[in-house]
C-alpha positions as CSV (number, residue, x, y, z in Angstrom):
1,M,-10.6,9.7,21.4
2,H,-10.2,6.4,23.0
3,Q,-6.8,5.4,24.4
4,I,-5.7,2.7,22.0
5,D,-2.2,1.2,21.7
6,A,-1.3,-0.6,18.5
7,V,1.4,-2.8,17.2
8,D,1.8,-3.0,13.4
9,L,3.0,-6.3,12.1
10,F,4.5,-6.4,8.5
11,C,4.7,-2.6,8.9
12,G,6.9,-1.8,5.9
13,A,7.7,1.9,5.5
14,G,4.8,2.8,7.8
15,G,1.7,3.5,5.6
16,L,-0.7,1.9,7.9
17,T,1.0,3.3,11.0
18,A,0.9,6.8,9.6
19,G,-2.8,6.5,8.9
20,L,-3.6,5.1,12.3
21,L,-1.6,7.9,14.0
22,K,-3.8,10.5,12.2
23,T,-6.9,9.1,14.0
24,G,-5.4,9.3,17.5
25,I,-4.3,5.7,17.8
26,S,-0.9,5.3,19.4
27,V,1.2,2.9,17.4
28,R,4.0,1.7,19.7
29,A,6.0,-0.5,17.4
30,G,6.3,-2.0,13.9
31,Y,7.7,-5.3,12.9
32,D,9.1,-6.1,9.5
33,I,11.8,-8.3,8.1
34,D,13.0,-5.6,5.6
35,R,15.6,-3.5,7.3
36,N,15.5,-0.9,4.4
37,C,12.2,0.2,5.9
38,E,13.6,1.1,9.3
39,Y,14.7,4.6,8.5
40,A,11.3,5.6,7.0
41,Y,9.3,3.9,9.7
42,R,11.2,5.5,12.6
43,E,11.8,8.9,11.0
44,N,8.2,9.7,10.2
45,N,6.2,7.9,12.8
46,G,8.1,8.1,16.1
47,A,7.6,4.4,16.7
48,E,10.1,1.7,17.3
49,F,11.0,-0.6,14.4
50,I,11.9,-4.3,15.1
51,A,13.7,-5.9,12.2
52,E,12.3,-9.4,12.7
53,S,10.2,-12.0,10.9
54,V,6.8,-12.4,12.5
55,E,7.4,-16.1,12.2
56,I,9.8,-15.9,15.2
57,T,8.2,-13.0,17.1
58,K,7.5,-13.9,20.7
59,V,4.1,-13.2,22.2
60,E,5.6,-11.8,25.3
61,D,7.6,-9.3,23.3
62,V,4.5,-8.0,21.6
63,V,2.5,-7.8,24.8
64,A,5.3,-5.7,26.4
65,W,4.5,-2.8,24.0
66,Y,1.0,-2.3,25.4
67,R,0.5,0.0,28.3
68,P,-1.9,-0.9,31.2
69,G,-5.4,0.3,30.9
70,R,-5.4,0.9,27.2
71,I,-7.3,-0.9,24.4
72,K,-5.0,-3.2,22.4
73,L,-5.0,-3.2,18.6
74,L,-2.9,-5.7,16.7
75,A,-2.6,-5.0,13.0
76,G,-1.1,-7.3,10.4
77,C,-1.0,-6.6,6.7
78,A,0.9,-9.7,5.5
79,P,2.7,-9.6,2.1
80,C,0.2,-10.0,-0.7
81,Q,2.3,-11.6,-3.4
82,P,1.1,-15.2,-2.8
83,F,-2.5,-14.1,-3.2
84,S,-2.3,-11.6,-6.0
85,T,-3.9,-12.0,-9.4
86,Y,-0.4,-12.2,-10.9
87,N,-0.1,-15.6,-9.3
88,Q,-3.6,-16.8,-10.1
89,G,-3.7,-20.4,-11.1
90,R,-0.3,-21.1,-9.6
91,D,0.3,-23.2,-6.5
92,T,1.7,-20.6,-4.1
93,S,1.4,-22.6,-0.9
94,S,5.1,-23.3,-0.9
95,D,5.9,-19.6,-1.0
96,R,7.5,-18.8,2.4
97,K,5.1,-15.7,2.6
98,W,2.0,-17.8,2.2
99,P,1.8,-19.1,5.9
100,L,2.5,-15.7,7.5
101,L,-1.2,-15.3,8.3
102,Y,-0.8,-18.4,10.5
103,S,2.0,-16.6,12.3
104,F,-0.3,-13.6,12.8
105,E,-3.1,-15.9,14.1
106,K,-0.7,-17.4,16.6
107,L,0.2,-13.9,17.9
108,I,-3.4,-12.9,18.2
109,K,-4.2,-16.0,20.3
110,G,-1.3,-15.1,22.6
111,V,-1.7,-11.4,22.9
112,N,-5.6,-11.5,23.0
113,P,-6.1,-7.9,21.8
114,E,-9.5,-6.3,21.9
115,L,-9.1,-5.2,18.3
116,V,-7.5,-6.8,15.2
117,T,-7.2,-5.5,11.6
118,M,-5.7,-6.9,8.4
119,E,-5.8,-5.9,4.8
120,N,-4.6,-7.7,1.6
121,V,-5.5,-8.2,-2.0
122,P,-9.1,-9.3,-2.7
123,D,-8.0,-12.7,-3.9
124,V,-6.7,-13.6,-0.4
125,T,-10.3,-14.9,0.2
126,K,-9.7,-17.7,-2.3
127,H,-7.1,-19.3,0.0
128,K,-7.4,-21.7,2.8
129,V,-5.1,-19.8,5.1
130,Y,-7.5,-16.8,5.1
131,H,-10.5,-18.9,6.0
132,D,-8.5,-20.6,8.7
133,F,-7.6,-17.2,10.0
134,V,-11.2,-16.0,10.1
135,K,-12.4,-19.2,11.7
136,S,-9.8,-18.8,14.5
137,L,-11.1,-15.3,15.2
138,E,-14.7,-16.5,15.3
139,L,-13.7,-19.3,17.8
140,A,-12.1,-16.6,19.9
141,D,-15.4,-14.7,20.1
142,Y,-14.4,-11.8,17.9
143,H,-17.1,-9.9,16.0
144,I,-15.9,-9.6,12.4
145,W,-16.4,-7.3,9.5
146,A,-14.7,-8.2,6.2
147,G,-15.1,-6.9,2.7
148,T,-13.4,-5.7,-0.4
149,I,-13.3,-1.9,-0.7
150,H,-12.7,0.3,-3.7
151,C,-10.2,2.8,-2.5
152,I,-11.5,5.7,-4.7
153,D,-14.6,5.6,-2.5
154,Y,-12.5,6.9,0.3
155,G,-10.5,9.6,-1.4
156,L,-7.5,7.7,-2.7
157,P,-6.4,8.9,-6.2
158,Q,-5.8,5.3,-7.2
159,Q,-7.8,2.4,-8.7
160,R,-6.9,0.0,-5.9
161,K,-9.1,-2.6,-4.4
162,R,-8.2,-4.1,-1.1
163,H,-9.8,-6.7,1.2
164,V,-10.1,-5.3,4.8
165,L,-10.9,-7.2,7.9
166,L,-11.9,-5.6,11.2
167,A,-12.4,-7.7,14.4
168,S,-13.4,-6.7,17.9
169,R,-14.1,-8.6,21.1
170,L,-16.0,-5.6,22.4
171,G,-19.0,-5.7,20.0
172,P,-20.0,-5.5,16.3
173,I,-17.7,-3.5,14.1
174,S,-17.8,-2.3,10.5
175,M,-16.0,0.0,8.0
176,I,-17.2,3.6,7.9
177,P,-19.4,4.5,4.9
178,K,-17.9,5.8,1.7
179,T,-16.4,9.3,2.2
180,H,-16.1,10.4,-1.5
181,S,-18.8,10.4,-4.2
182,K,-16.4,12.0,-6.7
183,P,-13.0,10.4,-7.3
184,V,-9.8,12.2,-6.6
185,T,-7.9,12.4,-9.9
186,V,-4.3,12.1,-10.9
187,A,-4.2,15.8,-11.7
188,D,-5.8,16.6,-8.4
189,A,-3.1,14.7,-6.5
190,I,0.1,15.5,-8.4
191,G,-0.7,18.4,-10.7
192,H,1.0,20.9,-8.4
193,F,4.5,19.3,-8.6
194,P,7.2,21.2,-10.5
195,K,7.7,19.9,-14.0
196,L,10.6,17.5,-14.7
197,A,12.2,15.9,-17.7
198,A,13.3,12.3,-17.7
199,G,16.4,11.9,-15.5
200,E,15.9,15.2,-13.7
201,R,15.5,15.9,-10.0
202,D,13.8,18.8,-8.2
203,P,16.5,20.5,-6.1
204,S,14.0,21.3,-3.3
205,D,12.8,17.6,-3.0
206,D,15.2,14.7,-3.3
207,L,12.3,12.3,-3.9
208,H,10.8,14.3,-6.8
209,R,13.1,12.7,-9.3
210,A,12.3,10.9,-12.6
211,A,14.0,7.9,-14.0
212,T,16.1,8.3,-17.2
213,L,14.7,7.0,-20.5
214,S,16.5,5.4,-23.4
215,P,16.4,7.2,-26.7
216,T,13.8,4.7,-27.9
217,N,11.6,5.1,-24.9
218,L,11.8,8.8,-25.1
219,K,10.5,8.6,-28.7
220,R,7.7,6.3,-27.5
221,I,6.5,8.5,-24.7
222,M,6.7,11.6,-26.8
223,I,3.9,10.2,-29.0
224,S,2.0,8.5,-26.2
225,K,-1.4,9.9,-25.5
226,P,-2.9,10.1,-21.9
227,G,-4.9,6.9,-21.5
228,G,-3.6,5.5,-24.8
229,T,-1.6,2.4,-25.5
230,W,1.5,1.3,-27.4
231,K,-0.9,0.3,-30.2
232,D,-1.1,4.0,-31.1
233,W,2.6,4.0,-32.0
234,P,4.1,3.4,-35.4
235,D,5.1,-0.2,-36.0
236,A,8.8,0.7,-35.9
237,L,8.6,1.7,-32.2
238,R,6.7,-1.3,-30.9
239,A,8.5,-3.7,-28.7
240,E,9.3,-7.1,-30.0
241,C,7.2,-8.8,-27.3
242,H,4.1,-6.8,-28.4
243,R,4.4,-8.2,-31.9
244,K,3.7,-11.7,-30.5
245,S,0.2,-12.8,-29.7
246,S,1.1,-13.4,-26.1
247,G,2.1,-9.8,-25.6
248,K,-0.9,-8.1,-27.3
249,T,-3.0,-8.2,-24.2
250,Y,-0.7,-6.0,-22.1
251,A,-2.0,-2.7,-23.4
252,S,-1.2,-0.7,-20.4
253,V,2.5,-1.3,-20.5
254,Y,4.3,1.9,-21.7
255,G,1.1,3.9,-21.1
256,R,0.5,7.4,-19.9
257,M,-1.9,8.0,-17.1
258,R,-5.0,10.2,-17.6
259,G,-5.1,13.3,-15.5
260,D,-8.9,13.2,-15.2
261,T,-9.2,9.8,-13.6
262,P,-7.6,8.1,-10.6
263,A,-4.2,6.4,-11.2
264,P,-3.7,2.7,-11.7
265,T,-2.5,0.7,-8.7
266,M,1.0,1.7,-7.6
267,T,3.4,-1.2,-7.8
268,T,7.0,-1.6,-6.7
269,L,8.1,-0.6,-10.2
270,C,5.8,2.4,-10.5
271,Y,8.7,4.7,-11.4
272,G,9.4,3.0,-14.7
273,F,7.6,4.0,-18.0
274,G,7.8,0.4,-19.3
275,N,6.5,-1.2,-16.2
276,G,2.8,-0.3,-16.5
277,R,0.7,2.8,-17.1
278,F,3.2,5.0,-15.2
279,G,3.9,7.6,-17.8
280,H,3.1,11.2,-16.6
281,Y,-0.3,12.4,-17.7
282,D,0.9,15.8,-18.9
283,P,2.0,15.5,-22.6
284,T,4.6,18.2,-22.0
285,Q,6.4,16.0,-19.5
286,N,8.0,13.1,-21.3
287,R,8.8,10.9,-18.3
288,A,7.4,8.4,-15.9
289,I,6.0,9.7,-12.6
290,S,8.6,10.6,-9.9
291,L,9.1,8.8,-6.7
292,R,7.4,11.7,-4.8
293,E,4.4,11.6,-7.2
294,A,4.1,7.8,-6.7
295,A,4.2,8.3,-2.9
296,T,1.6,11.0,-3.2
297,L,-0.7,8.7,-5.1
298,Q,-0.2,6.3,-2.2
299,T,-1.4,9.2,0.0
300,F,1.9,9.6,1.9
301,P,2.4,13.2,3.2
302,P,4.5,15.5,1.0
303,D,7.4,15.5,3.5
304,Y,7.5,11.7,4.1
305,K,11.1,10.5,4.1
306,F,12.0,7.1,2.8
307,M,15.8,7.1,2.9
308,P,18.6,9.5,3.6
309,S,19.2,11.7,0.5
310,E,22.5,10.1,-0.3
311,Q,21.1,6.6,-0.2
312,I,18.0,7.1,-2.4
313,T,17.6,4.6,-5.2
314,F,14.6,4.1,-7.5
315,K,14.6,0.4,-6.8
316,A,14.7,0.6,-3.0
317,V,12.2,3.5,-2.6
318,G,9.9,2.2,-5.3
319,R,9.7,-1.1,-3.5
320,M,8.7,0.6,-0.2
321,I,6.1,2.8,-1.9
322,G,4.6,-0.1,-3.9
323,N,4.4,-2.5,-1.0
324,A,2.9,0.1,1.4
325,V,-0.6,0.2,2.8
326,P,-1.9,3.6,1.5
327,V,-1.9,6.1,4.4
328,R,-5.5,7.1,3.6
329,L,-6.6,3.5,3.9
330,G,-4.8,3.3,7.3
331,E,-6.7,6.4,8.3
332,I,-10.0,4.9,7.2
333,I,-9.3,1.8,9.3
334,G,-8.5,4.0,12.3
335,L,-11.6,6.1,11.9
336,S,-13.7,2.9,11.7
337,I,-12.2,1.7,14.9
338,Q,-12.8,5.0,16.7
339,R,-16.4,5.1,15.5
340,H,-16.9,1.5,16.7
341,L,-15.6,2.4,20.2
342,E,-17.7,5.5,20.3
343,G,-20.8,3.4,19.5
344,L,-20.1,1.2,22.5
345,V,-20.4,4.0,25.0
346,Q,-23.4,5.8,23.6
């Protein structure tokens, strides 16, 4: 293992950091503007958390985290909302999150790390800020690998695609080859959890809790088939919005997952039956997935803590889970970096 010190910008609850740590990379600190993430980041990763916008972070403060004689890695997974397909066709350049890649670029120029990584939604490549970011790295003599990966190829039980960039001033770098020829399914990932009803909580795990359902939604999920849609329901149970032509294309809303396939992409509202295909795959469990199950589908360890027990809310923890870099993706990035460095000394 090479001695690498990392700083994680836009660290959130620590998904990328947790993955990098698994590969022997020492993550010294994480920066994020969301103070709700501080407990999770510190408690699980043993790294410092700085509640600060990267827009105002000083170069000298970042440099101070790196120890002499170690390879420097600067990671930055900027918020993806301005680049997501949800905002396709809209002018998002006025979104305050949109120029954060420029802030990341500024810190790279000042810190001059040997290694850089970032990840985002695939549509980030359609935006000028991304191409300016890449051009800046090229002008600074970084070797760059960038591409969109399908996370199921690397063992994530989730149909998530992400654009990953790896950059090195030490030589050519690339993502490691696919690690899984067979997808990890929903049942593989969460089938071992104790059964719950809507509104119940597992007494042995505060995060294995399921949101309550209204009487109408309970009727809906009871007749929902794994992989089916609300179109399978009797007309009387269909939502008013689905009766309109504009709502007929949203077939996955109020859907149950299938146990024999990977899950859909986890979002910040993944705990809600009406927010996507987040109904439990098991027809004997009439509920949405629990917070712990959602975290597991994001490949967080089973004991990962997000908030003190008495402070847990679905909204706060769901937001951290949905916004996180999957831990396994962070691990794959770390393994790619380690393989790159090993190749340089062979």
